[in-house]
N, CA, C, O and the ligand as a Tripos MOL2 file, in Angstrom:
@<TRIPOS>MOLECULE
protein
  257   255    65     0     0
PROTEIN
NO_CHARGES

@<TRIPOS>ATOM
      1 N           4.4330    6.4250   -9.8370 N.3       1 MET1
      2 CA          4.7370    7.1940   -8.5910 C.3       1 MET1
      3 C           5.8850    6.5240   -7.8220 C.2       1 MET1
      4 O           5.9040    5.3000   -7.6850 O.2       1 MET1
      5 N           6.7780    7.2670   -7.3520 N.am      2 ASN2
      6 CA          7.9380    6.7000   -6.7590 C.3       2 ASN2
      7 C           8.2500    7.4490   -5.3860 C.2       2 ASN2
      8 O           9.3470    7.9390   -5.1200 O.2       2 ASN2
      9 N           7.1910    7.4680   -4.5920 N.am      3 THR3
     10 CA          7.4010    8.1930   -3.3160 C.3       3 THR3
     11 C           7.9470    7.3640   -2.2210 C.2       3 THR3
     12 O           7.4620    6.2520   -2.0090 O.2       3 THR3
     13 N           8.9370    7.8330   -1.5010 N.am      4 LYS4
     14 CA          9.4490    7.0470   -0.3820 C.3       4 LYS4
     15 C           8.4120    7.1150    0.8040 C.2       4 LYS4
     16 O           7.6770    8.0870    0.9830 O.2       4 LYS4
     17 N           8.4250    6.0650    1.5410 N.am      5 LEU5
     18 CA          7.3430    6.0470    2.6090 C.3       5 LEU5
     19 C           7.6090    7.0810    3.6250 C.2       5 LEU5
     20 O           6.6960    7.4920    4.3410 O.2       5 LEU5
     21 N           8.8190    7.5220    3.7220 N.am      6 SER6
     22 CA          9.3250    8.4250    4.8660 C.3       6 SER6
     23 C           8.7230    9.8240    4.5230 C.2       6 SER6
     24 O           8.5360   10.6400    5.4250 O.2       6 SER6
     25 N           8.4300   10.0950    3.2740 N.am      7 ALA7
     26 CA          7.8780   11.3340    2.8770 C.3       7 ALA7
     27 C           6.4400   11.4350    3.1650 C.2       7 ALA7
     28 O           5.9270   12.5510    3.2490 O.2       7 ALA7
     29 N           5.7050   10.3060    3.3320 N.am      8 VAL8
     30 CA          4.2300   10.3330    3.4830 C.3       8 VAL8
     31 C           3.7830    9.5610    4.6760 C.2       8 VAL8
     32 O           2.7140    8.9590    4.7780 O.2       8 VAL8
     33 N           4.7950    9.6580    5.6260 N.am      9 SER9
     34 CA          4.5300    8.7890    6.8230 C.3       9 SER9
     35 C           3.3190    9.1670    7.6730 C.2       9 SER9
     36 O           2.9310    8.3750    8.5320 O.2       9 SER9
     37 N           2.6780   10.3740    7.4740 N.am     10 ASP10
     38 CA          1.4000   10.7100    8.1820 C.3      10 ASP10
     39 C           0.2000   10.3900    7.3790 C.2      10 ASP10
     40 O          -0.8930   10.6740    7.8700 O.2      10 ASP10
     41 N           0.2600    9.7770    6.0860 N.am     11 LYS11
     42 CA         -0.7780    9.4910    5.3080 C.3      11 LYS11
     43 C          -1.2010    8.0280    5.3760 C.2      11 LYS11
     44 O          -0.6990    7.2480    6.1850 O.2      11 LYS11
     45 N          -2.1270    7.6890    4.5100 N.am     12 ARG12
     46 CA         -2.4510    6.2090    4.4220 C.3      12 ARG12
     47 C          -2.6130    5.9670    2.8610 C.2      12 ARG12
     48 O          -2.7760    6.8930    2.0670 O.2      12 ARG12
     49 N          -2.5560    4.7330    2.5290 N.am     13 VAL13
     50 CA         -2.7310    4.2650    1.1970 C.3      13 VAL13
     51 C          -3.9360    3.5830    1.0780 C.2      13 VAL13
     52 O          -4.2020    2.6630    1.8520 O.2      13 VAL13
     53 N          -4.7850    3.9720    0.0910 N.am     14 ASP14
     54 CA         -6.0460    3.2780   -0.3590 C.3      14 ASP14
     55 C          -5.5670    2.3940   -1.4590 C.2      14 ASP14
     56 O          -4.7810    2.7620   -2.3310 O.2      14 ASP14
     57 N          -6.1590    1.0440   -1.3500 N.am     15 LEU15
     58 CA         -5.7610    0.2320   -2.3860 C.3      15 LEU15
     59 C          -7.2610   -0.3510   -2.9640 C.2      15 LEU15
     60 O          -8.2820   -0.3620   -2.2770 O.2      15 LEU15
     61 N          -7.1850   -0.7700   -4.1930 N.am     16 THR16
     62 CA         -8.2600   -1.4000   -4.9270 C.3      16 THR16
     63 C          -7.8130   -2.7500   -5.4530 C.2      16 THR16
     64 O          -6.9230   -2.8580   -6.2970 O.2      16 THR16
     65 N          -8.4740   -3.7920   -4.9150 N.am     17 CYS17
     66 CA         -8.0090   -5.1890   -5.3370 C.3      17 CYS17
     67 C          -8.2670   -5.3120   -6.6920 C.2      17 CYS17
     68 O          -9.3330   -4.9570   -7.1970 O.2      17 CYS17
     69 N          -7.1480   -5.8990   -7.4340 N.am     18 SER18
     70 CA         -7.2350   -5.9920   -8.9220 C.3      18 SER18
     71 C          -8.2210   -7.1640   -9.3370 C.2      18 SER18
     72 O          -8.7270   -7.1640  -10.4590 O.2      18 SER18
     73 N          -8.4780   -8.1370   -8.4360 N.am     19 ALA19
     74 CA         -9.3800   -9.2640   -8.9630 C.3      19 ALA19
     75 C         -10.8110   -8.9700   -8.6730 C.2      19 ALA19
     76 O         -11.6540   -9.2530   -9.5240 O.2      19 ALA19
     77 N         -11.1440   -8.4420   -7.5780 N.am     20 PHE20
     78 CA        -12.5480   -8.2950   -7.2390 C.3      20 PHE20
     79 C         -13.0130   -6.7970   -6.8100 C.2      20 PHE20
     80 O         -14.1510   -6.5230   -6.4280 O.2      20 PHE20
     81 N         -12.1230   -6.0340   -6.9160 N.am     21 GLY21
     82 CA        -12.4570   -4.5580   -6.7750 C.3      21 GLY21
     83 C         -12.6450   -4.3260   -5.2270 C.2      21 GLY21
     84 O         -13.2600   -3.3080   -4.9070 O.2      21 GLY21
     85 N         -12.1900   -5.1460   -4.2470 N.am     22 HIS22
     86 CA        -12.2910   -4.8590   -2.8840 C.3      22 HIS22
     87 C         -11.4090   -3.5860   -2.4850 C.2      22 HIS22
     88 O         -10.2510   -3.4320   -2.8750 O.2      22 HIS22
     89 N         -12.0750   -2.7210   -1.6860 N.am     23 GLU23
     90 CA        -11.2540   -1.6240   -1.3030 C.3      23 GLU23
     91 C         -10.7960   -1.8530    0.1290 C.2      23 GLU23
     92 O         -11.5190   -2.3290    1.0040 O.2      23 GLU23
     93 N          -9.3810   -1.4280    0.3140 N.am     24 PHE24
     94 CA         -8.9860   -1.5440    1.6290 C.3      24 PHE24
     95 C          -7.7190   -0.6240    1.7600 C.2      24 PHE24
     96 O          -7.2290   -0.1140    0.7530 O.2      24 PHE24
     97 N          -7.2350   -0.4320    2.9130 N.am     25 SER25
     98 CA         -6.3410    0.7320    3.1420 C.3      25 SER25
     99 C          -5.3690    0.2170    4.2740 C.2      25 SER25
    100 O          -5.7160   -0.6070    5.1190 O.2      25 SER25
    101 N          -4.1440    0.7760    4.2030 N.am     26 TYR26
    102 CA         -3.1490    0.6310    5.2140 C.3      26 TYR26
    103 C          -2.6310    2.0130    5.5660 C.2      26 TYR26
    104 O          -2.4630    2.9020    4.7310 O.2      26 TYR26
    105 N          -2.3830    2.1310    6.9020 N.am     27 LYS27
    106 CA         -1.5100    3.3130    7.3480 C.3      27 LYS27
    107 C          -0.2300    3.2820    6.9150 C.2      27 LYS27
    108 O           0.4140    2.2400    7.0410 O.2      27 LYS27
    109 N           0.3460    4.4400    6.3270 N.am     28 ILE28
    110 CA          1.8420    4.2320    5.9690 C.3      28 ILE28
    111 C           2.7670    4.0630    7.1310 C.2      28 ILE28
    112 O           3.8320    3.4620    6.9920 O.2      28 ILE28
    113 N           2.3980    4.5660    8.2560 N.am     29 ALA29
    114 CA          3.2230    4.4000    9.4930 C.3      29 ALA29
    115 C           3.2740    2.7870    9.7870 C.2      29 ALA29
    116 O           4.3360    2.2960   10.1690 O.2      29 ALA29
    117 N           2.2340    2.0580    9.6230 N.am     30 ASP30
    118 CA          2.0960    0.6030    9.8940 C.3      30 ASP30
    119 C           3.0690   -0.1090    8.7510 C.2      30 ASP30
    120 O           3.7960   -1.0690    9.0030 O.2      30 ASP30
    121 N           2.9700    0.4580    7.5910 N.am     31 LEU31
    122 CA          3.8550   -0.1310    6.5180 C.3      31 LEU31
    123 C           5.3520    0.2090    6.7760 C.2      31 LEU31
    124 O           6.2130   -0.6160    6.4690 O.2      31 LEU31
    125 N           5.6640    1.3350    7.2990 N.am     32 ILE32
    126 CA          7.0740    1.5000    7.7860 C.3      32 ILE32
    127 C           7.5000    0.5180    8.7490 C.2      32 ILE32
    128 O           8.6150    0.0040    8.6640 O.2      32 ILE32
    129 N           6.6630    0.2200    9.6800 N.am     33 LEU33
    130 CA          7.0100   -0.6640   10.7850 C.3      33 LEU33
    131 C           7.1770   -2.0480   10.1450 C.2      33 LEU33
    132 O           8.0560   -2.7920   10.5800 O.2      33 LEU33
    133 N           6.4340   -2.4110    9.1990 N.am     34 ALA34
    134 CA          6.4300   -3.7170    8.5280 C.3      34 ALA34
    135 C           7.5760   -4.0560    7.6700 C.2      34 ALA34
    136 O           8.0380   -5.1950    7.5940 O.2      34 ALA34
    137 N           8.1450   -2.7510    6.8450 N.am     35 THR35
    138 CA          9.1140   -2.9190    5.9480 C.3      35 THR35
    139 C          10.2330   -2.0040    6.4310 C.2      35 THR35
    140 O          10.9980   -2.3170    7.3440 O.2      35 THR35
    141 N          10.2790   -0.8750    5.7740 N.am     36 SER36
    142 CA         11.3940    0.2550    6.1220 C.3      36 SER36
    143 C          10.7750    1.5420    5.6070 C.2      36 SER36
    144 O           9.8420    1.5370    4.8050 O.2      36 SER36
    145 N          11.3330    2.6550    6.1010 N.am     37 ASP37
    146 CA         10.9280    4.0010    5.5110 C.3      37 ASP37
    147 C          11.5970    4.2900    4.2150 C.2      37 ASP37
    148 O          11.2840    5.2710    3.5400 O.2      37 ASP37
    149 N          12.5640    3.3950    3.8450 N.am     38 ASP38
    150 CA         13.2880    3.6480    2.6160 C.3      38 ASP38
    151 C          12.6430    3.0070    1.3620 C.2      38 ASP38
    152 O          13.1060    3.1900    0.2360 O.2      38 ASP38
    153 N          11.4390    2.1700    1.6380 N.am     39 LYS39
    154 CA         10.6900    1.6230    0.5460 C.3      39 LYS39
    155 C           9.8210    2.8410   -0.0520 C.2      39 LYS39
    156 O           9.5060    3.8690    0.5470 O.2      39 LYS39
    157 N           9.4970    2.4690   -1.4200 N.am     40 THR40
    158 CA          8.7120    3.4520   -2.1840 C.3      40 THR40
    159 C           7.2330    2.9060   -2.0170 C.2      40 THR40
    160 O           6.9870    1.7500   -1.6710 O.2      40 THR40
    161 N           6.3730    3.7700   -2.2740 N.am     41 THR41
    162 CA          4.8670    3.4160   -2.2840 C.3      41 THR41
    163 C           4.6930    2.2460   -3.4140 C.2      41 THR41
    164 O           3.8660    1.3440   -3.2800 O.2      41 THR41
    165 N           5.4780    2.3500   -4.4320 N.am     42 HIS42
    166 CA          5.1240    1.3130   -5.4310 C.3      42 HIS42
    167 C           5.6910   -0.0100   -5.0370 C.2      42 HIS42
    168 O           5.1220   -1.0470   -5.3800 O.2      42 HIS42
    169 N           6.7920   -0.0190   -4.3280 N.am     43 GLU43
    170 CA          7.2120   -1.4260   -3.8620 C.3      43 GLU43
    171 C           6.2120   -2.0600   -2.8190 C.2      43 GLU43
    172 O           5.9110   -3.2530   -2.7850 O.2      43 GLU43
    173 N           5.7680   -1.1260   -2.0160 N.am     44 VAL44
    174 CA          4.7890   -1.6840   -1.0160 C.3      44 VAL44
    175 C           3.5040   -2.0830   -1.5740 C.2      44 VAL44
    176 O           2.8730   -3.0310   -1.1060 O.2      44 VAL44
    177 N           3.0990   -1.3890   -2.5610 N.am     45 ARG45
    178 CA          1.8850   -1.8590   -3.4150 C.3      45 ARG45
    179 C           2.0310   -3.3450   -3.7590 C.2      45 ARG45
    180 O           1.0560   -4.0940   -3.6970 O.2      45 ARG45
    181 N           3.1460   -3.7360   -4.0910 N.am     46 GLN46
    182 CA          3.4080   -5.1020   -4.7040 C.3      46 GLN46
    183 C           3.3050   -6.0960   -3.5770 C.2      46 GLN46
    184 O           3.0550   -7.2880   -3.7610 O.2      46 GLN46
    185 N           3.5270   -5.4980   -2.3020 N.am     47 LYS47
    186 CA          3.5770   -6.3990   -1.1310 C.3      47 LYS47
    187 C           2.1460   -6.5560   -0.2670 C.2      47 LYS47
    188 O           1.8450   -7.5220    0.4340 O.2      47 LYS47
    189 N           1.4380   -5.4940   -0.4740 N.am     48 THR48
    190 CA          0.1000   -5.6140    0.2660 C.3      48 THR48
    191 C          -0.8470   -6.7040   -0.2920 C.2      48 THR48
    192 O          -0.8750   -7.0240   -1.4800 O.2      48 THR48
    193 N          -1.5270   -7.1770    0.5610 N.am     49 VAL49
    194 CA         -2.6220   -8.2500    0.4210 C.3      49 VAL49
    195 C          -3.9620   -7.8360    0.6830 C.2      49 VAL49
    196 O          -4.3140   -7.3170    1.7420 O.2      49 VAL49
    197 N          -4.7700   -8.0900   -0.3700 N.am     50 CYS50
    198 CA         -6.2440   -7.6370   -0.2050 C.3      50 CYS50
    199 C          -6.6810   -8.3070    1.0580 C.2      50 CYS50
    200 O          -6.3010   -9.4410    1.3510 O.2      50 CYS50
    201 N          -7.5240   -7.5560    1.8380 N.am     51 ARG51
    202 CA         -8.0540   -8.1030    3.0480 C.3      51 ARG51
    203 C          -9.4080   -8.8370    2.7110 C.2      51 ARG51
    204 O          -9.9520   -9.5890    3.5190 O.2      51 ARG51
    205 N          -9.8480   -8.5980    1.6150 N.am     52 GLY52
    206 CA        -11.1680   -9.3570    1.0590 C.3      52 GLY52
    207 C         -10.8960  -10.7970    0.5540 C.2      52 GLY52
    208 O         -11.6560  -11.7170    0.8560 O.2      52 GLY52
    209 N          -9.8030  -10.9750   -0.2180 N.am     53 CYS53
    210 CA         -9.5690  -12.2970   -0.9720 C.3      53 CYS53
    211 C          -8.1460  -12.6840   -0.9570 C.2      53 CYS53
    212 O          -7.8380  -13.7940   -1.3920 O.2      53 CYS53
    213 N          -7.2250  -11.8610   -0.4870 N.am     54 GLY54
    214 CA         -5.8800  -12.3540   -0.3970 C.3      54 GLY54
    215 C          -5.0060  -12.0290   -1.5980 C.2      54 GLY54
    216 O          -3.8020  -12.2670   -1.5060 O.2      54 GLY54
    217 N          -5.5100  -11.4980   -2.7390 N.am     55 VAL55
    218 CA         -4.8330  -11.1630   -3.8500 C.3      55 VAL55
    219 C          -3.8260  -10.1540   -3.6500 C.2      55 VAL55
    220 O          -4.1090   -9.1590   -2.9820 O.2      55 VAL55
    221 N          -2.6460  -10.3040   -4.1710 N.am     56 ARG56
    222 CA         -1.6060   -9.2100   -4.0390 C.3      56 ARG56
    223 C          -0.9890   -8.9300   -5.4860 C.2      56 ARG56
    224 O          -1.3250   -9.5060   -6.5210 O.2      56 ARG56
    225 N          -0.0930   -8.0070   -5.3660 N.am     57 TRP57
    226 CA          0.7160   -7.6070   -6.6430 C.3      57 TRP57
    227 C           0.1140   -6.4580   -7.4670 C.2      57 TRP57
    228 O           0.6640   -5.3560   -7.4890 O.2      57 TRP57
    229 N          -0.9840   -6.7100   -8.1240 N.am     58 ASP58
    230 CA         -1.3630   -5.5880   -9.1430 C.3      58 ASP58
    231 C          -2.5450   -4.7610   -8.6970 C.2      58 ASP58
    232 O          -3.3340   -4.2480   -9.4910 O.2      58 ASP58
    233 N          -2.6190   -4.6640   -7.4510 N.am     59 ASN59
    234 CA         -3.7110   -3.7690   -6.8880 C.3      59 ASN59
    235 C          -3.3960   -2.3380   -7.2380 C.2      59 ASN59
    236 O          -2.2200   -1.9760   -7.2630 O.2      59 ASN59
    237 N          -4.3840   -1.4950   -7.5130 N.am     60 THR60
    238 CA         -4.2490   -0.1100   -7.7600 C.3      60 THR60
    239 C          -4.1680    0.6650   -6.4060 C.2      60 THR60
    240 O          -4.7620    0.2660   -5.4040 O.2      60 THR60
    241 N          -3.4590    1.7080   -6.4300 N.am     61 TYR61
    242 CA         -3.3810    2.4270   -5.0690 C.3      61 TYR61
    243 C          -3.3470    3.8710   -5.1940 C.2      61 TYR61
    244 O          -3.1540    4.4140   -6.2810 O.2      61 TYR61
    245 N          -3.5350    4.5280   -4.0820 N.am     62 GLN62
    246 CA         -3.6680    5.9560   -4.0390 C.3      62 GLN62
    247 C          -3.1880    6.4720   -2.7080 C.2      62 GLN62
    248 O          -3.7320    6.0000   -1.7090 O.2      62 GLN62
    249 N          -2.2860    7.3360   -2.5620 N.am     63 VAL63
    250 CA         -1.8570    7.8620   -1.1470 C.3      63 VAL63
    251 C          -2.6970    9.0020   -0.8220 C.2      63 VAL63
    252 O          -2.7240    9.9750   -1.5760 O.2      63 VAL63
    253 N          -3.3580    8.9550    0.2030 N.am     64 VAL64
    254 CA         -4.1760   10.0710    0.7110 C.3      64 VAL64
    255 C          -4.0210   10.5510    2.0120 C.2      64 VAL64
    256 O          -4.7170   11.4850    2.4120 O.2      64 VAL64
    257 ZN         -9.8280   -8.7380   -3.0570 Zn       65 ZN65
@<TRIPOS>BOND
     1     1     2 1
     2     2     3 1
     3     3     4 2
     4     3     5 am
     5     5     6 1
     6     6     7 1
     7     7     8 2
     8     7     9 am
     9     9    10 1
    10    10    11 1
    11    11    12 2
    12    11    13 am
    13    13    14 1
    14    14    15 1
    15    15    16 2
    16    15    17 am
    17    17    18 1
    18    18    19 1
    19    19    20 2
    20    19    21 am
    21    21    22 1
    22    22    23 1
    23    23    24 2
    24    23    25 am
    25    25    26 1
    26    26    27 1
    27    27    28 2
    28    27    29 am
    29    29    30 1
    30    30    31 1
    31    31    32 2
    32    31    33 am
    33    33    34 1
    34    34    35 1
    35    35    36 2
    36    35    37 am
    37    37    38 1
    38    38    39 1
    39    39    40 2
    40    39    41 am
    41    41    42 1
    42    42    43 1
    43    43    44 2
    44    43    45 am
    45    45    46 1
    46    46    47 1
    47    47    48 2
    48    47    49 am
    49    49    50 1
    50    50    51 1
    51    51    52 2
    52    51    53 am
    53    53    54 1
    54    54    55 1
    55    55    56 2
    56    55    57 am
    57    57    58 1
    58    58    59 1
    59    59    60 2
    60    59    61 am
    61    61    62 1
    62    62    63 1
    63    63    64 2
    64    63    65 am
    65    65    66 1
    66    66    67 1
    67    67    68 2
    68    67    69 am
    69    69    70 1
    70    70    71 1
    71    71    72 2
    72    71    73 am
    73    73    74 1
    74    74    75 1
    75    75    76 2
    76    75    77 am
    77    77    78 1
    78    78    79 1
    79    79    80 2
    80    79    81 am
    81    81    82 1
    82    82    83 1
    83    83    84 2
    84    83    85 am
    85    85    86 1
    86    86    87 1
    87    87    88 2
    88    87    89 am
    89    89    90 1
    90    90    91 1
    91    91    92 2
    92    91    93 am
    93    93    94 1
    94    94    95 1
    95    95    96 2
    96    95    97 am
    97    97    98 1
    98    98    99 1
    99    99   100 2
   100    99   101 am
   101   101   102 1
   102   102   103 1
   103   103   104 2
   104   103   105 am
   105   105   106 1
   106   106   107 1
   107   107   108 2
   108   107   109 am
   109   109   110 1
   110   110   111 1
   111   111   112 2
   112   111   113 am
   113   113   114 1
   114   114   115 1
   115   115   116 2
   116   115   117 am
   117   117   118 1
   118   118   119 1
   119   119   120 2
   120   119   121 am
   121   121   122 1
   122   122   123 1
   123   123   124 2
   124   123   125 am
   125   125   126 1
   126   126   127 1
   127   127   128 2
   128   127   129 am
   129   129   130 1
   130   130   131 1
   131   131   132 2
   132   131   133 am
   133   133   134 1
   134   134   135 1
   135   135   136 2
   136   135   137 am
   137   137   138 1
   138   138   139 1
   139   139   140 2
   140   139   141 am
   141   141   142 1
   142   142   143 1
   143   143   144 2
   144   143   145 am
   145   145   146 1
   146   146   147 1
   147   147   148 2
   148   147   149 am
   149   149   150 1
   150   150   151 1
   151   151   152 2
   152   151   153 am
   153   153   154 1
   154   154   155 1
   155   155   156 2
   156   155   157 am
   157   157   158 1
   158   158   159 1
   159   159   160 2
   160   159   161 am
   161   161   162 1
   162   162   163 1
   163   163   164 2
   164   163   165 am
   165   165   166 1
   166   166   167 1
   167   167   168 2
   168   167   169 am
   169   169   170 1
   170   170   171 1
   171   171   172 2
   172   171   173 am
   173   173   174 1
   174   174   175 1
   175   175   176 2
   176   175   177 am
   177   177   178 1
   178   178   179 1
   179   179   180 2
   180   179   181 am
   181   181   182 1
   182   182   183 1
   183   183   184 2
   184   183   185 am
   185   185   186 1
   186   186   187 1
   187   187   188 2
   188   187   189 am
   189   189   190 1
   190   190   191 1
   191   191   192 2
   192   191   193 am
   193   193   194 1
   194   194   195 1
   195   195   196 2
   196   195   197 am
   197   197   198 1
   198   198   199 1
   199   199   200 2
   200   199   201 am
   201   201   202 1
   202   202   203 1
   203   203   204 2
   204   203   205 am
   205   205   206 1
   206   206   207 1
   207   207   208 2
   208   207   209 am
   209   209   210 1
   210   210   211 1
   211   211   212 2
   212   211   213 am
   213   213   214 1
   214   214   215 1
   215   215   216 2
   216   215   217 am
   217   217   218 1
   218   218   219 1
   219   219   220 2
   220   219   221 am
   221   221   222 1
   222   222   223 1
   223   223   224 2
   224   223   225 am
   225   225   226 1
   226   226   227 1
   227   227   228 2
   228   227   229 am
   229   229   230 1
   230   230   231 1
   231   231   232 2
   232   231   233 am
   233   233   234 1
   234   234   235 1
   235   235   236 2
   236   235   237 am
   237   237   238 1
   238   238   239 1
   239   239   240 2
   240   239   241 am
   241   241   242 1
   242   242   243 1
   243   243   244 2
   244   243   245 am
   245   245   246 1
   246   246   247 1
   247   247   248 2
   248   247   249 am
   249   249   250 1
   250   250   251 1
   251   251   252 2
   252   251   253 am
   253   253   254 1
   254   254   255 1
   255   255   256 2
@<TRIPOS>SUBSTRUCTURE
     1 MET1         2 RESIDUE 1 A MET
     2 ASN2         6 RESIDUE 1 A ASN
     3 THR3        10 RESIDUE 1 A THR
     4 LYS4        14 RESIDUE 1 A LYS
     5 LEU5        18 RESIDUE 1 A LEU
     6 SER6        22 RESIDUE 1 A SER
     7 ALA7        26 RESIDUE 1 A ALA
     8 VAL8        30 RESIDUE 1 A VAL
     9 SER9        34 RESIDUE 1 A SER
    10 ASP10       38 RESIDUE 1 A ASP
    11 LYS11       42 RESIDUE 1 A LYS
    12 ARG12       46 RESIDUE 1 A ARG
    13 VAL13       50 RESIDUE 1 A VAL
    14 ASP14       54 RESIDUE 1 A ASP
    15 LEU15       58 RESIDUE 1 A LEU
    16 THR16       62 RESIDUE 1 A THR
    17 CYS17       66 RESIDUE 1 A CYS
    18 SER18       70 RESIDUE 1 A SER
    19 ALA19       74 RESIDUE 1 A ALA
    20 PHE20       78 RESIDUE 1 A PHE
    21 GLY21       82 RESIDUE 1 A GLY
    22 HIS22       86 RESIDUE 1 A HIS
    23 GLU23       90 RESIDUE 1 A GLU
    24 PHE24       94 RESIDUE 1 A PHE
    25 SER25       98 RESIDUE 1 A SER
    26 TYR26      102 RESIDUE 1 A TYR
    27 LYS27      106 RESIDUE 1 A LYS
    28 ILE28      110 RESIDUE 1 A ILE
    29 ALA29      114 RESIDUE 1 A ALA
    30 ASP30      118 RESIDUE 1 A ASP
    31 LEU31      122 RESIDUE 1 A LEU
    32 ILE32      126 RESIDUE 1 A ILE
    33 LEU33      130 RESIDUE 1 A LEU
    34 ALA34      134 RESIDUE 1 A ALA
    35 THR35      138 RESIDUE 1 A THR
    36 SER36      142 RESIDUE 1 A SER
    37 ASP37      146 RESIDUE 1 A ASP
    38 ASP38      150 RESIDUE 1 A ASP
    39 LYS39      154 RESIDUE 1 A LYS
    40 THR40      158 RESIDUE 1 A THR
    41 THR41      162 RESIDUE 1 A THR
    42 HIS42      166 RESIDUE 1 A HIS
    43 GLU43      170 RESIDUE 1 A GLU
    44 VAL44      174 RESIDUE 1 A VAL
    45 ARG45      178 RESIDUE 1 A ARG
    46 GLN46      182 RESIDUE 1 A GLN
    47 LYS47      186 RESIDUE 1 A LYS
    48 THR48      190 RESIDUE 1 A THR
    49 VAL49      194 RESIDUE 1 A VAL
    50 CYS50      198 RESIDUE 1 A CYS
    51 ARG51      202 RESIDUE 1 A ARG
    52 GLY52      206 RESIDUE 1 A GLY
    53 CYS53      210 RESIDUE 1 A CYS
    54 GLY54      214 RESIDUE 1 A GLY
    55 VAL55      218 RESIDUE 1 A VAL
    56 ARG56      222 RESIDUE 1 A ARG
    57 TRP57      226 RESIDUE 1 A TRP
    58 ASP58      230 RESIDUE 1 A ASP
    59 ASN59      234 RESIDUE 1 A ASN
    60 THR60      238 RESIDUE 1 A THR
    61 TYR61      242 RESIDUE 1 A TYR
    62 GLN62      246 RESIDUE 1 A GLN
    63 VAL63      250 RESIDUE 1 A VAL
    64 VAL64      254 RESIDUE 1 A VAL
    65 ZN65       257 GROUP 0 **** ****
C-alpha cells in the first residue's frame, strides 16, 4: 500500500507488533504532525514504535 498521509488524515492506523503481537494505533493526524503529510503509510509504518515493547520496522498495519 502506498497511500499518502494527506489522503487519510481523518483516519488512524492500527499496528500489530511483529515481535509479540502487541496491538497499538496512531491517529494519522498525529503522524502528520510528527513527520509530514507527504509521507506514505508504508514509510510511517517503518518509523512507528510498539508501545508494548519498543520494536519497530516490521510491524503489520492497517488504515482504518
Ligand atoms: Zn510489541
